[in-house]
N, C-alpha and C positions, 0 to 999 in steps of 0.2 A: 894040263889045260888044253891038250891037243884037240882041235876041232871045235873049240868053244870060243865064243866072242864075248868079251866083257863090255857091257853097255854102260856108258857113263850116265848116271842119273842127272837130269837137269836140276839146277838149284831150285829149292822151294821158294815160293813167293805167295803173298796174300794180297787180295784186293781189300784194302782197308775201308773203302767206300761201300762195300757190300753190307747188307742189313744183318748178316749173320756170318761170322768167321768161325768155321768149325775147327775145334782144337782137340778132337778125340779120335781114336782109332775106331774102326767099324765095330769091333767086338767090345768096346768100352762104353761106359755110361756117357750119355750125350753131354758134351761141353762145348760152349761157344761164347764168343765175344761179340757184342753189338756196338760197343763204344769204348774207346780209350780217350780220355779227356783231361785237360789241365786248365785250371782257372786260378787266379790269385785271390787271396782273401779280400782284396779290394774290388772284386767283381770284374776283373779284366780277363776276357777269354784269351787263352794262350795257345791252346791246341784242341782240335776236335777232329777225330779220325772219320766220323760219319756225320755230315751236316744234317741228316734227318733227325739226329738226337741232340742238336745244339741246346734245346730247352733244358736238358739235364744239367748243363753247366750252371744255368741260372738257378735251377732247383737246388743244386749242390750248395751254392752260396747262401740260399735261404735256409737250408738245413744247418749249415755251419753257423749262421747267426743264432739259431736256437740252441745249437749244441754248446757253443762257447759262452752264451749268455745265460739263459734260464737254467740249462742243464749242467753248466759248469764243467764241461769236459771237452773231448776232441771227437769230431765226427768219425765214425768207424764203419758202420754197415747199414743197409736198408734192404728189407725183403719186400718185393712187390708181388701181389697176387692178382691175377687176371681171371675172373670168373668166366668171362666170355670165351677165352682161349684155353681155360683150365691149365694155366701154367704158373710157375713160380720162377721169378728172376731176381737177381741180386745186384745191388750197387755196392761196391766196396771202395772205401776212401783211404787216402793216406795224406796227412798234412805235414809239411816240412818247410821251414823258412818262409812262412806266409804264402805258400803255394799248395793248392789242393789237387791231388791226382785222383782220377776216377776210372774205375773199370766197371762196365755194365754188361751183364749176360748171365750165363749159367756155368758155374765152376766152383770147386771146393775153396774154402777160405784160404788154405795154405798156398794154393796156386795163385789166387788173387793177390795175396800179400807179396808173393815173389814178383809178380808182374808189376805191381805198384812200386816196389823198391827199385826194380830195373828202370822203370820210367823216371823215377826221381833221380837216380844216379846219372842217367844220360842227359836229362834235360837240365839239371843243375850245372852240369859241366858246360853246356852250351850257353848258359846265361850268367855264368860266374862273373861277378863284378858289374852286372847290368841292372838297371831299374826296369823290371818286367812290366810295370804299369805305364811306362813311357817309352817304349821301344819305337824307333822310327819304322815306318811301314815296310820299307825294303829290308831292313835288318830283321824284322819280325818274320817276314816271308822267308828269308834265307834260313832262319832258325827252324821254322816249321818244316821246310823242305828237308833239312838235314835230320831232324827228329823223325820224320816219316820213314826215312831209310833205316834209322836205328830201330824204329818200332817193328819193322819187318824182320829185322835180325832177332829182336827180343822174342817175337812169336815163334820163329824157327827154333830158337833155343828152348822155348817152352815145350815144343813137341819132342825134342831130343831128350828132355829131362823127365818125361812122363813117368818112367819107371822108378825114378828116384824120389818122387813126391809121395808122402804118406797122407792118406785121407782120414786118418784116425782123428776123431774129434777130441780136443783137449777139454776135460771136464772143468766145470766152474769151481773155483776155490770156495766161493760163497755158496752155501746151500739154501739160504733163506732169501725171501724177497720182501721188500717193504713198499707199500703203496703210498705215494705222495700227492697224487691228484687224480680226480675222476671227472670225466665230462661225458655228456650225452648230447648228441645233435641230430637234427633232421634237416636234410637238404641244405647243409652248411650253416644252419641256424642253431646256435647253442641253446639248449633247453635246460641243461643242468651243468653247473660248474662247481666243483667242490675241491678246495685246496685243503690238504690234510698235512699237518706238521709244518716245520719251518726250514726244511732242508733245501728247498729250491731257491735259486737266486732271482727273485722277482722284485725288480726295483721300479717304483713309480716315479714319474716325472712331474708329479703334482703334489700339493699338500692336501691332506685329508683331516677331517675333524675328529674322527674316532677310530679305535682299532677295528670296529665292525665294518666301517666304511672302507678302511684300508684293505681288509680281507676281501671284501666284495670287489673292489677295484682290481686286486691282484688276480682273483678268480676270472674276472671278465677279460683281463689282458691275456692270461694264459689261454683261455678258450678262443679268443680271437686269433691268436698266432697259430694255435694248433689247427683250427679250422682252415686257416689260410694255407697251411702246409698240405693238409689232406685234399682240399679242393684243387690246389695247384698241381699236386702229384696225379690225382685221378684225371683231371682235365687234360693233362699233357700225355700221360702214359696209357690212359685207359685202364689202369690197374690201381688197386687200393694198397697202400703200404700196410703190411701186417705189423711190422715193427721197424723202428729206427733205433740203432744202437749208438751210444756215446761212450767213449772210453774215458774212465776217470783215473785209472792207474792199472797196474799189472793185474789182469783177470778181474778187474772191478769195473762194472758197467752200469749205466743208467739207460732206461728204455722208454720210448714212446710207442705204445701199442694201439692198434685199432681193431675193432671187431664189428662186423656188419650184422644188423638185425633186419627183420621184415619192415616193409614200408619206409625203406631208406633211412633208418636210424643207425647211428654209429656210436659205439662206446670207445672212448679214448682214456688210456691210463698212463700216468707217469710213475715209473717204479725204479727201484734200484736193487740189484742182487742177481738172483738166478732166474733167467728168462724161462727156463723149463717149468717153473712153477706157475706161470701166469695163466695157463689154461685152466688149472684147478681153481684158481681164484675166480676167474670169469664164470666157469661152469657151475661151481658149487655155491658160491657166495653171492655173486652179482646177478647172474641170469635169472634166478627165481624171483628176484625183485623187479628187474627191468622188464622182463617178458610180459608182465601184467599191463604195462602202460604203452607198449609199442604195437599192440594188436591193431590199432587204428592209426591212419595217417595223422600227422600233426596238423591241428586246425587253429592253433593260436591260443588254445586254452592251456594255461600253465599250472592250473590247480593240481592235477594228478602228478605233475613233475615236481612241483614244490613239496608235495607230500613224500614223494619218493626220495628227494634230496634229504629231507629230515631223517628218513629211515636209514639211508646209507650213511649219513653223517653220524648217526647213533652207533651203527655197526662198527665203523672204522675208528670212532673215538675210543672204543673199548679195546680194539686190537687191529693193527694194520701191518704187522710183520708176521710172515708165515714161512715154515710150519711152526706149530702143529696145525693141522687142517680140520679141527673139530668144529666145523661151522654150525652143526645142529645145536650144539651146546650154546654157542654165541647167540643164535637166533632165539632159542628158548629163554635165555637170560634177558634178552631185549624185550620179549613179549611179557615176561613177568614184571619187568620194570615199568612197561607201559600200563599194565593192569593196576599196579600200585599207584602210579601217578594219577590214573583216572579216578581211582577210589578216593585219593586225597582231594582232588578237585571237586568230586561230588559232595 
């Protein structure tokens, strides 16, 4: 080592308040974190690394309400798509001991899971034996201060472990997908709501006079809550959620998906199974029907949408689990049934 001087590298640190914390090498795919957050299931904000994204903690609680209630599972992930910026970003969640941990940015699932587990391990140690919903202000401040130091260490470890992470996607155990609900809206106004099957946990807080009225009330409740989530997300983030994933068990998921059409129409689906199949359902089965009625902005006339609802109800009453993807046969069968019914009526 004669003639050489060893320079000691300064310790790495991150500015957690910055809008984007880069977590990838220059020759690697772009990875970054915008927010590390913690909230209780009782809606108490416990930690927010970047105050510019505080609204995501409230949104997380709203998503958790839908996930544990209607969808009957545990909040897992959400993909946000911004058409203006042409970007896709992800929120990944971890729920443990009535505390929800959140990571928001661009990163592979496995790395997000590791970050969330490290956050949970460190924060739970700091609040062990305490009521997180009723912490004295000074004690809460001290915990936040200590957790911020630990967060910096977690991110440094994240960089050191880059080479050990595998980005290989784990295939779904389930190959099929089942559609449980379909909704169509315009400017946050629901124009179609169709509940299919009895798998969703939709409880009414009122008495109804008939099964038909009960179904209509459940459809309206679902639509209202889904529209609130979509509007809240888009209003705060400027992006549309492409999908929200709820974990039911090992490799078993339920999804709330959104698709944008012209004239500010949005399709929402609740499904269970393999998310990879949802594009085929939208493109081949639903789009040919929906595209005929979204060509003009919504004017308040529900007649074409009521007709579309009957058509979709007929299609999904015959089959709502896919594959197989023989949509042409399904449509032809429906057309034959319509002709037969018309002849009988004549």
